Every structure is written in structure tokens, then in C-alpha cells.
C-alpha positions as CSV (number, residue, x, y, z in Angstrom):
1,M,-43.2,-7.2,-0.8
2,T,-40.9,-6.6,2.2
3,T,-42.8,-4.8,5.0
4,P,-41.2,-2.1,7.2
5,A,-41.3,-4.5,10.2
6,T,-39.4,-7.1,8.2
7,I,-36.8,-4.5,7.1
8,A,-36.2,-3.5,10.7
9,E,-35.4,-7.1,11.7
10,V,-32.7,-7.5,9.1
11,C,-29.1,-7.0,10.3
12,V,-27.0,-6.0,7.4
13,T,-23.3,-6.7,7.0
14,A,-21.7,-5.1,4.0
15,G,-18.5,-5.4,2.1
16,A,-16.7,-3.0,-0.2
17,D,-14.1,-3.6,-2.9
18,T,-12.7,-0.1,-3.4
19,H,-11.2,1.5,-6.5
20,R,-10.2,5.0,-7.6
21,D,-13.5,6.0,-9.3
22,T,-16.0,3.4,-8.1
23,H,-16.7,1.1,-5.2
24,M,-18.4,-2.3,-5.5
25,V,-20.6,-2.9,-2.4
26,A,-22.3,-6.2,-1.4
27,A,-24.9,-6.7,1.4
28,L,-25.6,-9.8,3.4
29,D,-28.3,-10.4,6.0
30,Q,-27.6,-11.9,9.5
31,R,-27.8,-15.5,8.0
32,G,-25.1,-14.7,5.4
33,V,-27.7,-14.6,2.5
34,E,-26.6,-12.2,-0.2
35,L,-29.1,-9.3,-0.5
36,G,-27.5,-7.5,-3.4
37,V,-24.4,-6.2,-5.0
38,M,-24.1,-2.7,-6.6
39,E,-21.5,-0.3,-7.8
40,F,-21.3,3.3,-6.6
41,T,-19.1,6.3,-7.5
42,T,-16.5,7.6,-5.1
43,T,-18.1,11.0,-4.9
44,P,-20.0,12.3,-1.9
45,A,-23.3,11.7,-3.8
46,G,-22.1,8.1,-4.4
47,H,-21.4,7.6,-0.7
48,D,-24.9,8.9,0.2
49,S,-26.5,6.6,-2.4
50,M,-24.6,3.6,-1.0
51,L,-25.7,4.4,2.5
52,H,-29.4,4.7,1.5
53,W,-29.1,1.5,-0.5
54,L,-27.8,-0.4,2.5
55,E,-30.4,1.1,4.8
56,S,-33.2,-0.1,2.5
57,F,-32.3,-3.7,3.5
58,G,-32.4,-3.1,7.2
59,T,-30.1,-2.0,10.1
60,I,-26.5,-1.7,9.2
61,D,-24.3,-3.7,11.6
62,R,-20.8,-3.3,10.1
63,I,-19.0,-2.8,6.8
64,G,-15.8,-4.6,5.8
65,I,-13.6,-2.5,3.5
66,E,-10.6,-3.6,1.5
67,G,-8.1,-0.7,1.2
68,T,-9.1,1.6,4.0
69,G,-5.8,3.4,3.8
70,T,-5.8,4.0,0.0
71,Y,-8.9,4.0,-2.3
72,G,-11.2,3.4,0.6
73,A,-10.0,6.2,2.8
74,G,-12.7,8.6,1.8
75,L,-15.4,6.0,2.2
76,T,-14.1,5.1,5.6
77,R,-14.2,8.7,6.8
78,F,-17.7,9.0,5.5
79,L,-18.9,5.9,7.4
80,H,-17.2,6.9,10.6
81,S,-19.0,10.3,10.4
82,N,-22.2,8.3,10.3
83,D,-21.3,6.2,13.3
84,I,-21.0,2.9,11.3
85,V,-18.5,0.3,12.4
86,V,-15.9,-0.2,9.7
87,I,-13.7,-3.4,9.6
88,E,-10.4,-3.4,7.7
89,V,-10.3,-6.4,5.4
90,A,-7.0,-7.8,4.0
91,C,-6.7,-9.0,0.4
92,G,-8.5,-12.2,-0.5
93,D,-7.0,-15.7,-0.3
94,R,-4.8,-16.1,-3.3
95,Q,-5.3,-19.9,-3.4
96,A,-9.1,-19.4,-3.6
97,R,-8.6,-16.8,-6.3
98,R,-6.5,-19.2,-8.4
99,S,-9.1,-21.9,-8.0
100,H,-12.3,-19.8,-8.5
101,G,-11.1,-16.6,-10.2
102,K,-11.9,-13.1,-9.0
103,S,-14.1,-10.1,-9.9
104,D,-15.2,-7.0,-8.1
105,P,-18.6,-8.4,-7.0
106,V,-16.8,-11.6,-5.7
107,D,-14.3,-9.5,-3.7
108,A,-17.1,-7.3,-2.3
109,V,-19.0,-10.4,-1.1
110,A,-15.8,-11.9,0.3
111,A,-15.1,-8.7,2.3
112,A,-18.6,-8.8,3.7
113,R,-18.2,-12.4,4.7
114,A,-14.8,-11.8,6.3
115,A,-16.4,-9.0,8.5
116,Q,-19.4,-11.0,9.4
117,S,-17.6,-14.2,10.3
118,G,-15.0,-12.5,12.5
119,K,-12.1,-13.5,10.2
120,A,-11.4,-9.8,9.8
121,T,-11.4,-7.8,13.1
122,A,-9.0,-5.0,12.6
123,L,-10.3,-1.4,13.0
124,P,-9.0,1.0,10.4
125,K,-7.3,4.3,11.2
126,T,-9.7,7.3,11.4
127,R,-7.3,9.7,9.6
128,T,-9.0,12.8,11.0
129,G,-6.5,14.1,13.5
130,N,-2.9,15.3,14.1
131,V,-1.4,12.1,13.0
132,E,-2.9,12.3,9.5
133,A,-1.3,15.8,9.2
134,I,2.0,14.4,10.4
135,R,1.8,11.5,7.9
136,T,1.2,14.0,5.0
137,L,4.1,16.3,6.1
138,R,6.5,13.4,6.6
139,M,5.6,12.0,3.1
140,I,6.7,15.2,1.3
141,R,9.8,15.5,3.5
142,K,10.8,12.0,2.7
143,S,10.4,12.5,-1.0
144,A,12.5,15.8,-0.8
145,T,15.2,14.0,1.2
146,R,15.3,11.2,-1.4
147,D,15.6,13.6,-4.3
148,R,18.3,15.6,-2.5
149,T,20.4,12.4,-1.9
150,S,19.9,11.5,-5.6
151,A,21.1,14.9,-6.7
152,I,24.2,14.7,-4.5
153,N,25.1,11.3,-5.8
154,Q,24.8,12.5,-9.4
155,M,27.1,15.4,-8.5
156,R,29.7,13.0,-7.1
157,A,29.4,10.8,-10.2
158,L,29.9,13.8,-12.5
159,I,33.0,14.9,-10.5
160,V,34.6,11.5,-11.1
161,T,34.3,11.7,-14.9
162,A,34.8,15.5,-15.2
163,P,37.8,17.0,-16.9
164,T,41.0,17.1,-14.8
165,G,40.9,20.7,-13.7
166,L,37.3,20.5,-12.5
167,R,37.9,17.1,-10.8
168,E,40.9,18.4,-8.9
169,T,39.0,21.5,-7.7
170,F,36.4,19.4,-5.9
171,R,38.6,16.4,-4.9
172,G,38.0,15.4,-1.2
173,V,35.7,18.3,-0.3
174,T,32.7,17.9,2.0
175,I,29.2,17.8,0.6
176,A,28.5,21.3,1.9
177,K,31.6,22.7,0.1
178,L,30.8,20.7,-3.0
179,V,27.3,22.2,-3.2
180,K,28.5,25.7,-2.4
181,G,31.3,25.6,-5.0
182,C,29.2,24.0,-7.7
183,A,26.5,26.6,-7.3
184,L,29.0,29.3,-8.1
185,L,30.3,27.8,-11.3
186,R,30.0,29.8,-14.5
187,P,30.1,27.6,-17.6
188,S,31.4,29.7,-20.5
189,D,30.3,27.3,-23.2
190,P,27.8,24.6,-22.1
191,I,28.1,22.6,-25.4
192,T,31.8,21.6,-24.6
193,P,32.5,18.7,-22.3
194,E,33.9,20.9,-19.5
195,G,31.2,23.6,-20.0
196,A,28.5,20.9,-19.9
197,A,29.9,19.4,-16.7
198,K,30.0,22.8,-15.1
199,F,26.5,23.6,-16.2
200,A,25.2,20.2,-14.9
201,L,26.9,20.6,-11.6
202,R,25.6,24.1,-11.1
203,E,22.0,23.0,-11.8
204,L,22.3,20.0,-9.5
205,A,23.7,22.2,-6.7
206,R,20.9,24.7,-7.1
207,R,18.4,21.7,-6.9
208,V,20.1,20.6,-3.7
209,R,19.8,24.1,-2.2
210,S,16.1,24.3,-3.2
211,L,15.4,20.9,-1.6
212,N,17.3,21.9,1.5
213,A,15.0,25.0,1.8
214,E,11.9,22.8,1.2
215,I,13.0,20.3,3.9
216,K,13.6,23.2,6.4
217,R,10.2,24.6,5.8
218,V,8.5,21.2,6.3
219,N,10.6,20.6,9.5
220,N,9.4,24.0,10.9
221,V,5.9,22.7,10.7
222,L,6.4,19.0,11.4
223,G,8.6,19.4,14.6
224,P,6.2,21.5,16.6
225,L,3.2,19.4,15.5
226,V,4.8,16.1,16.7
227,T,5.9,17.8,20.0
228,I,2.3,19.0,20.6
229,T,0.8,15.7,19.7
230,A,3.1,13.5,21.8
231,P,5.2,15.5,24.3
232,D,5.9,12.5,26.5
233,L,7.0,10.4,23.6
234,I,9.5,13.1,22.5
235,E,11.0,13.1,26.0
236,R,12.0,9.4,25.9
237,T,15.7,8.6,25.4
238,G,16.6,8.0,21.7
239,V,13.3,9.3,20.4
240,G,13.5,12.2,17.9
241,I,11.0,14.0,15.7
242,D,11.3,11.5,12.8
243,T,11.1,8.3,14.9
244,A,8.2,9.7,17.0
245,A,6.4,10.7,13.8
246,T,6.9,7.2,12.3
247,L,5.6,5.4,15.4
248,L,2.6,7.8,15.6
249,I,1.7,7.1,12.0
250,A,1.9,3.4,12.6
251,A,-0.6,3.6,15.5
252,G,-2.9,6.2,13.7
253,D,-5.2,8.8,15.1
254,N,-7.1,6.2,17.1
255,P,-4.4,4.1,18.8
256,E,-7.1,2.6,21.0
257,R,-7.8,0.2,18.1
258,L,-4.6,-1.6,19.3
259,R,-5.8,-3.6,22.2
260,S,-2.5,-4.0,24.0
261,E,1.2,-3.2,23.8
262,A,1.6,-6.7,22.4
263,C,-0.6,-5.7,19.4
264,F,1.5,-2.6,18.9
265,A,4.7,-4.7,19.0
266,H,3.2,-7.2,16.5
267,L,2.2,-4.2,14.3
268,C,5.8,-3.0,14.3
269,G,7.2,-6.5,13.5
270,S,9.1,-6.7,16.8
271,A,7.1,-9.5,18.5
272,P,8.2,-13.1,18.2
273,I,5.7,-15.5,16.7
274,D,5.2,-19.3,17.1
275,A,7.1,-21.6,14.7
276,S,6.5,-24.9,16.4
277,S,5.9,-28.2,14.7
278,G,5.8,-31.8,16.1
279,L,8.3,-32.2,18.8
280,V,10.0,-28.9,18.1
281,T,8.8,-25.9,20.1
282,R,10.3,-22.6,19.2
283,K,9.6,-19.0,18.2
284,R,10.9,-17.0,15.3
285,L,11.2,-13.3,14.3
286,N,8.1,-11.8,12.6
287,P,9.3,-10.6,9.2
288,R,6.1,-8.7,8.5
289,G,4.4,-5.7,10.2
290,N,5.1,-2.0,9.6
291,R,8.7,-2.0,8.4
292,Q,9.1,1.8,8.9
293,A,8.0,1.5,12.5
294,N,10.4,-1.5,12.9
295,E,13.2,0.7,11.6
296,A,12.3,3.5,14.0
297,L,12.5,1.1,16.9
298,W,15.9,-0.1,15.6
299,R,17.2,3.5,15.6
300,I,16.0,4.1,19.1
301,V,17.6,1.0,20.3
302,L,20.9,1.9,18.6
303,V,21.0,5.3,20.3
304,R,20.2,3.8,23.7
305,M,22.9,1.1,23.3
306,R,25.5,3.9,23.0
307,T,24.1,6.5,25.5
308,E,21.8,5.0,28.1
309,P,23.4,3.3,31.1
310,R,20.5,1.0,31.7
311,T,20.6,-0.3,28.1
312,I,24.4,-0.5,28.1
313,A,24.3,-2.7,31.3
314,Y,21.6,-4.9,29.7
315,V,23.8,-5.4,26.5
316,K,26.8,-6.4,28.6
317,R,24.8,-8.9,30.6
318,R,23.2,-10.5,27.6
319,T,26.5,-10.6,25.8
320,T,28.0,-12.6,28.7
321,E,25.1,-15.0,28.3
322,G,26.2,-15.7,24.7
323,K,23.6,-13.6,22.8
324,T,24.7,-11.9,19.6
325,K,24.2,-8.2,19.0
326,R,21.4,-8.9,16.6
327,E,19.6,-11.1,19.1
328,I,20.0,-8.4,21.8
329,M,18.6,-5.7,19.6
330,R,15.6,-7.9,18.8
331,C,14.9,-8.2,22.5
332,L,15.4,-4.5,23.1
333,K,13.0,-3.5,20.3
334,R,10.3,-5.5,22.0
335,Y,11.0,-3.8,25.3
336,V,11.1,-0.3,23.6
337,A,7.7,-1.0,21.9
338,R,6.2,-1.9,25.3
339,E,7.6,1.2,26.9
340,L,6.5,3.6,24.2
341,F,3.0,2.2,23.7
342,K,1.6,4.0,26.7
343,D,2.9,7.4,25.5
344,I,1.5,6.7,22.0
345,N,-1.8,5.5,23.3
346,N,-2.3,8.5,25.6
347,A,-0.7,11.4,23.8
348,V,-2.4,11.5,20.4
349,K,-4.9,14.4,20.3
350,P,-7.3,15.3,17.5
351,L,-6.9,18.5,15.5
352,D,-8.8,21.6,16.7
353,T,-11.5,22.0,14.1
354,Q,-13.2,24.9,15.7
């Protein structure tokens, strides 16, 4: 039987394979010996049971979790609240899975071994501050914008195939006039081709107006929140509410997890990576990383290339050296990531929970 003294000497590293309703958790000792694997529910009671189960083996050193931003978000917050180190673990090696198969216990043990060996070192986002609120608000605004664009495209398509009188009425009008005019249509008989077209256009126009109102309400909350969270970032040339929100979301509520501006640039996919082999020494563009953050950097660079004298002069100099516009923008994205990292790292503040 294990004595209390023996338990105290065991340093436990755990791994969790997360799902919607249950988490599979594995425990290893400091030598990598498997102590046990058990499944727990995703409820608060399940989290407590998991913590007590791990503590029964010894002192918890760290826990590697696969999916800290999705199914494992609740578990990650719970562990952070109990001052336990959480390591974000990427999906398992596909080649190993093809050779040996996969299961939830196998994935949980693999997550624990990745955290213990140092193969996985990334710290997850805490998701407990202003940035998490910004992420949620931006998500619903993005979906509303997408639906509005879809409705407008459907209106345009209907106009193209509408009866002649209706098509001529809205030929060449702006989107605002199209929505305003279609919202005032009065279909006399919606079961005729012309009446059905008028009815459909009116409903789509009302949908666009409703989505416009929804986007405006979200912007009224999102704009001040981003400004309060990162006032210095907003003051930078070319940085607006949407681009600032995107970069803040990429860094998270705990940007200190990014060790340097180079890490942030790599996260945004704007840092070159080695692609050398044999006698060839070269670097190539990193196609991975957070693509939304990469797009935000691209938009900032595009604005600066048109409005900022310093960037305009840089573009002229590099063009004379034979660089293409694409190559220049790649360099500028790296410089912008370096410039904005300090503002992102210093400006994020937690929500006032008093």
C-alpha cells in the first residue's frame, strides 16, 4: 500500500483528451510510468473529481491538454483557478496514428508525455479578461456581416432575373438605395412571378436592415471595449477597431505567454522560416499561423503604404532595389508585428470583476 510519504514524493504529469461531454485523463509519474487513465464528465463536479484523482497520486506538476480553446476551455479555466500549470498540446502525430491506431486513452497518455518531455511548451490563453469579451462580440458581428453580405448578393441576383419593370427600377442603384427601395415594395399577389420577386426582395431588404441594426449595436459595445483595453494600439497608424480586436484575440488575455515579438510574428504567420537543405541556404514564408491576424497585419500595411510618409519612402527604396510589391508587404508585415507587439503586451487589462 502507498504511504503518504511516498505519495508526496511523486511528481504527477497529466494529459487530457477533451470532448464535449467527457474528458479522458491520464497520469504519469516523474519517470514516465503510467499511473492510471480515467474518464471524467465536463461538469464542475467532474473537474473536482479529476483534480482529487490526480492529487491522490502525488503533487501535480503540469497538465497537457489537447483543445484548450474548444472542448478544453472550461477545464483550462478550472485548472488556472487552482494554480496548476497547463500546457497546450497539439494534435498527435498522424504518422504514429496510422501505424498504431488511436483511442481516447492513447491520446490522453500522448498529451501527458508531450507535456512531460518538453515537446509541448505553449501556454494556453486564460480567456478570463477583456480579450475574451472582445472575441465573443467580434464573433457575432462577423456572422451578422456575413449574413448581410449574403442577403445583398441574393437581392442582386433576384434583380437580374426579375421581370423587366422591376429590373429597370433598380438598375444601377447603390446598395443603400436598393435596400431602401426594396423595403418599400408592396407585392399585390405573391404567387405570381412579379409578386413573388417583390415579396422576396422586400423580405431580404428587411433582413439587411435588421442585420445593420444588430451590427450597430455590437459596434457600440465593441468599439469602447477595444479602446479601453488597448488605447495605445488604437493610436497606431492604420490600426482600427477591427484590426486591433483581431490582433488582441490572437495574443489572448495573457500575451506574456509570447516570449518575444518574434514569437508574436510567428503566431501571425509573418515571420520567415528556414527552408535550407544541403548547399542551399534560404528562408521561405510561413504559410501557417493565425490567418486572421495575418490578414489584419496586411490591412494595416496596405493603409500605411498609401498614407504614411515613412512607409511610402520605404516602398520606393525597396522597389528601386528590385523587390516586388508582395515581397515588400511581407517585410512590412514583419516590421508592423514588431512595432505593435509592445502595445499588445502592455495594454491588455483584465475585466473588473468587483
